[in-house]
N, C-alpha and C positions, 0 to 999 in steps of 0.2 A: 941554085938560084943564081940569076946572073947578076953582073955587077949593076946594071941599070936598075933592077928591080929591088936590089939592096940599098942603092943610093936614094931611091925613091923612098924606101920605108924610114930610112935615117933621116931624111929631109922632112918628112911629117913628123917624125919624133922630135927633133930638135928645132924646127921652126924656120923662120925665115932668115935668122942669122947665119944659118947652115948653107943658104942657097950658093954663095960664092964658090964653096969647095964641093958642094954634091951637085949643083945644077938646079934649075927651076922645075916645077911641076907641070907635066905635060898636059893632063886632061883636065876637063872642067870639073868633074866631080872630085879630083884631088884636091884642085884649088878651094872648092867648097869646104872639103873636109878640113883642110888647112885653116881657113878663116874661123870654122867653127871651133877648133881645137884653140886658135890663137885668141878668139875673144875671151876665152876662160884662162888660158894658162900662160900666154904671152904677157910680159909686162913692158911697161914704158914709164919715162920719168915725167912727173908731173909737173910742167914749168913753174907753177904757182906755189906749190908746197915742196918741190923737190925730193917727194916720196915717189916709190915704184908703186904702180898700180895696174891691174888687169884690164882690159880694154872692153867689158861687155855693157859697161855703163849702166845708167839707174832708168832708163827708158822701158816702159813695159812693152810697147811695140816692139821696140828692138830685141828684148828678152823672149817675146813670143815668136818672133821669127827666127831667134837662135835655136828655141826649143823645137821648132819644125825641123831645122837644119839638121840637127843631131838626130832626132828620129827617123830622118831620111837616110843619113850616111852610116850610122852606127846600129849594132845589135841593142835590143832591150837592155842586157845588162850592163852595155857599156853606157848607154844613156842614164841608167839609174846612179852610175857612179859619178858622171859628170854634171847631172843635177844637183846631187848632194854636194859636190866639189862647189857649185856655182851658189849655192846658199851660204856654205861655210867660208869662201874665200872673198866672195864680191858682195855680201850681205845682202841677199836678195829678198831676205824674209818678208819685209814689207810689200814686195811686190806678189807675195803668194795670197794678199788679203783681195787681190782683183781678181774676179769670176773668170774673165776672158784668158788670164794667165793660166789659172788653174785647168781650165779646160784643155790646154796644150800639153801639160806635162804627163810624163808616165808615171803611172802611182806606183809606188813602192813603200815599203813598210817606214822607210826614214822619213818620206815625205810626210805620211801619216802621223808620225812623231812631231814633225815640226808643225803641222795644222792642228794638232791636239793643244801644244804649247801656246798657239794663237787663239784657242778658242774663246777665251773670255775677250778679246779686242777685236774679233772678226765681226765685220759689219753683217746685217741680216742678208743683204743683197749676196755676200759671199758664202755664207753658211750653207745654203742648199747646195751649190756646186761643190764645196768641202764635203759634205755628206756622201755625195755621189762618189767622189775621190776615195775616201776611206771606206765605203762600202765595197767598192771594186777589190780593194786589197784584203779587206776582212772575209769576203766570200771565197776568194784564192786560197788563203789559209785555211778557212773552214773545210773546203773540198780536200785540202792536202791531209789535214789531221784528223778529221771527224771519223772517218770509217776505223781508223788504227786506234783510236782512242776508245771508241766504243767496244771493239772485239778484244782490246786489252784489258779493260776493267768490268766487263760484264759479268764476269764469272769468278769465282774462287776456285782454287783446287780442290778436287774431292779425292782424298788420299786413299779412300777406301776402293775406289772404282779403277780398274786396269783398261788401257786401251793399246791397241796394237801399232797404230801411226800417230804417235805423240808428236806435238811440235817440240823443238829442241828443247826449250826450257822446262818442258813438262816431262821429260825422260827421267823413268827411276832407274839410276844407273845400278844400283845394287842389284835388283833384280835382273836387269838387262844382262848384266855380267854373269849372274848365277845361271841364267837361263842360257847362256852361249859358251859355257865352259867346254864344251864339246869341241869347239871351233877355235881351241888355242894353238896358235902357230909358234913352235919353240924357237925357230931360227930368228923370228922377230919379237920374241918374248911378249906377245900381245894377243887378245882375245879379238876375233874380226865378228862383230855381232851381225848374225843373219836377221834376226828378229828383235826389234825394239819393244820394250814394254814401258808405259808411260801412265802418269796420272790422268785420270779422268776429269772433267769438269762439270760443276753443276750450277746452277741459279742460284745468286746471293741469296743465301737463306736469311741473313739478317740486314734490315736497311742501313745503309752507313751514311754518316754526316761527313761533309767535305767543307772546310773553311778555308777560303783563298783570301790571303792579306798582301796586297800589292803596294810597293813603295812608288809613289808618284815623282820622285825626284828626276830631273831632267835626263840624267844617265840611264834611267830604266825605262826610256819610251818605248824600245822594241819589246821588252818585257812584258808592259802594261798591254800593248796590242796583243801579244801572243796569250797572256794570261786569261785575257777578256774572252777571247774565242774559245779557250779550252773551258772556261768557266760556263760559257753558253752550250757547250757540247754535253759537259757533265750534268748541267741543269736539265737536260733533256731526257736523261737517263732516270728509270723509275726506281732503280735500286740504290740511288744516291739522293740525298737532300744536301743541295750545294749553295752555301752562302758567299758573297763576293764583297769584301770590303777594301777600298781604297784608301791612302792616306798620305798627308805630307805633315804639317803640324795640326791639322784637323783629320776626323775621320769620316768618311761617307759610306754608308751602306747602300750599294747598287744592287742588291739581291733581287728587287722587284723589277729591275730591268734586264736581267739575265736572258730573256726570251730573244733579245736582239743586241749582240755585241756592238753594234753601231751606236745604239743609245748608250750604251755601258762607257765606250770611249768617249763621246760627248759629254758624259757626266764627270770625267776626269779632269784634272787640271794640272799638266806637268811642271816641275819646277818647284822652288820654294824650299822651305825648311823640311825636316823629318823629326817626327816623335813616333819612333817605333814602340815604346813602353806604352803610348797611350792606345795606339791600333791594337797591340796584344791584350791590353784590359778590355776593348770594346769586344774583341774575338772571343775572350773568356766568357763574356756574358751571352753569347750565341751557344756556347757548349753545355748541353744537357746530358749528353751520354758520352762521357769521356772514353770510354773503353771502345767505343764505335764510331769514334771521330777521328778524323785525319786533318791536322792543320798544316797549311803550306804557306810559309812568309817567302815572299818574292822581294828581296831588298839588298842594297849593297851595305847593309848593316852600319852605315853612318849616323849615329844616334844623336839626335839634338835634343832628347829628352834625358830622363834620369836613367842612366846606363845600368846601375846595379839593380834597380827596380825591373827594367827590361828581362835581365838574365834571370832573376828571381821568379818573374812570371812565367817565363819558358820553362824553367826548372819544375815550377808547380803544375804546369800542363802536363809534362811528362809523367812526373809521378802519379798524377791522376789518372794516368792510362792513356793519354792521348797520344797518337803518333805523330811526331813533330817533323817536319821537313823544311829546311831553310836553303832556298835557291838564291845564290847571287846574281844569276841572270838566267833568263829564260828566253834565250836568243840565238840566233845563227852565228853571232860574231864572236862567242865565248864570254868568259869572265870579264866584267868591267874592274875598274879601280875598286877596292872594298875594304873595310875596317877590319885588319888582320887581327887585332886584339880580341874584337868581339867574335869573330869567327872561331878563334881559338878557345874563347871561355865557352862556346857552344859545344866545341868538340870535346870539351873536358867534361860535358855534361851527356857526353855520347850522343850528340845531335851534330852530325856531319852538317857543314855549309859548303856547298859546291854550286859550279854552274852547270846548266843542263840545257841541251839544245832542243828545239822543240819537237823533232823526231824521236828523241828519246824519252820525253816526258809521258807519254802514254804507259810506257813499260815501267817507268818509275813509279806512276799512279798505282798499277797493278801490283807492284811489289809492295807498297806501302799498304795498301787495302787489303792485301794477303797476309799482312803483319810479317812480310818479309824482312831479312838483314839489308836495310837501306845502304849502311856505310859499306857492306861488301858490293852492292850492286853500284854504288857510286865508283868505287875503286876499279871495278871490272870494267864498266860500260861508259864511264865518261872521260877516258884517258886521252 
């Protein structure tokens, strides 16, 4: 890398204040990139207030031009980060209520969360545009997760049958080792299997019930989006009967909307308080076959309701035979802040509470529906 190239990069990173030492920007594209970043990240002192503030301003046309610039000069992954920073740093939330501005943004899951939080105050003229933005993100997620989810949970292990080309998680290691003892290598003290033996699969013999209960608190925005998409995918599978419940201090049953995850999302209201106990009580009323039911609670476990009742209800579910899974987050970002005391109380009931990325969720579902050891799966696959 030449000194000139290195100076150019540092100049773009540090902004105009570094120009005396590093020199100016030669090309028009570099200058345009610098203006786009400066509008968001440079700060100056406001003469009236004495406070330092970024320079993008509150004008919708100016913001729309800026959105066009960053899409021109930066890749989509960077655009998403800059848009998110603009909403957080410059308080541009109100401007997202304008249809013209929404048409200019690069849709991503964080923008969807922001739009859902504005759902109740959004004017009708904006809602149609917002739905288009949300639908683009939802369909992209659905394409990403649907095939894996259906493949992972469509069948249970048939331990009476054997196959010669098993998937890694279906390998019967005991039989495989016994079958390949002739290929033991003393110098390496190991068996080299020439033939793998695994469990076969059969169609789900017993229809299983799945109840998803999703916390709508603001920190759970990405989890709400992902869980709604997964709920729609699960609802399309004949072997499963899926129910979807969302909650804050109130509980809303969105099962009837599961055919369209966009309708589900616009039926949510992010933010507000949290009454997990109330949500679990409602979920219990949906369970008619405990031994054939999987209950998934997606929450940060900050309880605004009656904590000891919440713990008691979860315990009663488990004792009745329900398979219970608690996810602190269902997102790409990992675990949010969560109530460690409640998580520990659930662990004491042998109900692990952990974060799960969307790409691992189908395997988690398969393990839970197969009545596998969820704690061991979590320790092995979510590190």
